[in-house]
C-alpha positions, 0 to 999 in steps of 0.5 A: 499499499505505497505510492499514491493510493493511500494518500488519495483514499485518505484525502477522500476520507478527509473530504467526507469528514468535512462534508459530514461536519458541514451537514451536521451544522446545517441540519434542520432542527426542531424548535424547542417549543413548537406552536399549536397545530390547528389542522387535522393530523392523521398518523398511519401506523402499519403493523404486522406481528407487533404485539410487543411494540404497538402498545408502547408506540400508541401510548406515545402517539396518544401523548402528543402535545400541541395537536388540536385534532389528532387521529391514529389509524392502525393498519393490521397487516395480517398479524397472527400474534394478537396485535389487533387485540392489543390495539382494540384494548386501547379505548380512545376515540382518536384510535381506529383500527382497520384490517388490510387485505393481502397485498395485490400482485405487484405490491409489497406489504408496507406500501399497501398497508399505508394506502389502506391507512390513508383511505381510512383517514378523516377527510381533509378539513374544509376541503383543503389539502394542507392536512398532515399525514404522519407515518410511523413504525411500531418500534418508534417511540415519539417524544411528546412534542414530536409531531408538532415540532415536525409540522413546525419544520414543514411550515417554517421552511416551506417543505412538503415532507420531512423525515425526522431521523429518530435517535438510534438505540443500539445494544450489543456489539453488532447493533453498535457497529451497524446501526449508525451507518445509515445516518452516517451515509447520508450525512457524509454524501448528501448535500443537505441544502442542495437536496432541500432546494433541488427537484432532482429525485436522486438527491434524497434520503428518508427514514420510513420510521417517522415521516411527516408529509402534507396530504396534498403533496402526498396525493399529488405524488401518487402516495404509496401507490406510486411506490407500491413495489419499492423495498425502500418505500421511504426514499422512493416516496420522497423522490415521488414528492420531488417529482411532483414539485414538492420539497423534502429532506431529512431533519434532526429527529434525535429530540423527537423520537427514538428507535431500536430498529433491530434487536441482536445480530439475527434480526439485524442481519435479516432486516438489512438483507431485505433492503440493502440490495435496493439502496443504490437505485435498485441495482445490486451491482451498484450496491456492491460497487458502493460497498467496495468504494466505502471499503477502499476509503475507510478500511484500506487507510486503516490497514495502512495505518497499522503498517505505519503509514501516516497518510493511512493514519490520517485517513482513519482519523478522518473516518472516525471524525466523520462518524463522530460528527454524524453521531453528535448531529443525530443523538447517537453514541459517538465514543468509543464506537467511532474508533471501530468505524473500519469494522462497521464498514466491513460488517456493511460489506457482509450484509450487502453481499448477503442481500445481493445474493438473496435478491438474485436467488429470490429468497429474501423474505420479511415477516413471512412475505417475499421482499421483491415485488415480482416474487411477491406477485408470483407468490400471490398468483401461486396461492390462488 
C-alpha cells in the first residue's frame, strides 16, 4: 500500500468528514417549543406481528402535545400474534383500527398497508389539502412534542415532507457497529441544502420510521401507490414528492423520537438483507460497487496505518471524525464506537453481499412475505 493510493483514499476520507461536519451544522432542527397545530393530523401506523411494540408506540402517539385534531389509524397487516387485540384494548376515540387485505400482485406489504391507512383517514378539513399525514413504525417511540415540532419544520421552511431521523438505540456489539451507518452515509454523502432545494429525485434520503408529509403533496405524488413495489418505500416516496414539484429532506429527529430498529445480530442481519440490495437505485451491482468504494476509503487507510503509514493514519482519523460528527448531530453514541468505523464498514460489506445474493436467488423474505415485488406477485398468483 505505497505510492499514491493511500494518500488519495485518505484525502477522500477527509473530504467526507468535512462534508459530514458541514451537514451536521446545517441539519434542520426542531424548535424547542413548537406552536399549536390547528389542522387535522392523521397518523398511519402499519403493523404486522407487533404485539410487543404496538402498545408502547400508541401510548406515545396519544401523549402528543400541541395537536388540536389527532387521529391514529392502525393498519393490521395480517398479524397472527394478537396485535389487533392489543390495539382494540386501547379505548380512545382518536384510535381506529382497520384490517388490510393481502397485498395485490405487484405490491409489497408496507406500501399497501399505508394506502389502506390513508384511505381510512378523516377527510381533509374544509376541503383543503394542507392537513398532515404522519407515518410511524411500531418500534418508534415519539417524544411528546414530536409531531408538532415536525409540522413546525414543514411550515417554517416551506417543505412538503420531512423525515425526522429518530435517535438510534443500539445494544450490543453488532447493533453498535451497524446501526449508525445509515445516518452516517447520508450525512457524509448528501448535500443537505442542495437536496432541500433541488427537484432532482436522486438527491434524497428518508427514514420510513417517522415521516411527516402534507396531505396534498402526498396525493399529488401518487402516495404509496406510486411506490407500491419499492423495498425502500420511504426514499421512493420522497423522490415521488420531488417529481411532483414538492420539497423534502431529512431533519434532526434525535429530540423527537427514538428507535431500536433491530434487536441483535439475527434480526439485524435479516432486516438489512431485505433492503440493502435496493439502496443504490435498485441495482445490486451498484450496491456492491458502493460497498467496495466505502471499503477502499475507510478500511484500506486503517490497514495502512497499522503498517506505519501517516497518510493511512490521517484517513483512519478522518473516518472516525465523520462518524463522530454524524453521531453528535443525530443523538447517537460517538465514543468509543467511532474508533471501530473500519469494522462497521466491513460488517456492511457482509450484509450487502448477503442481500445481493438473496435478491438474485429470490429468497429474501420479511415477516413471512417475499421482499421483491416480482416474487411477491408470483407468490400471490401461486396461492390462488
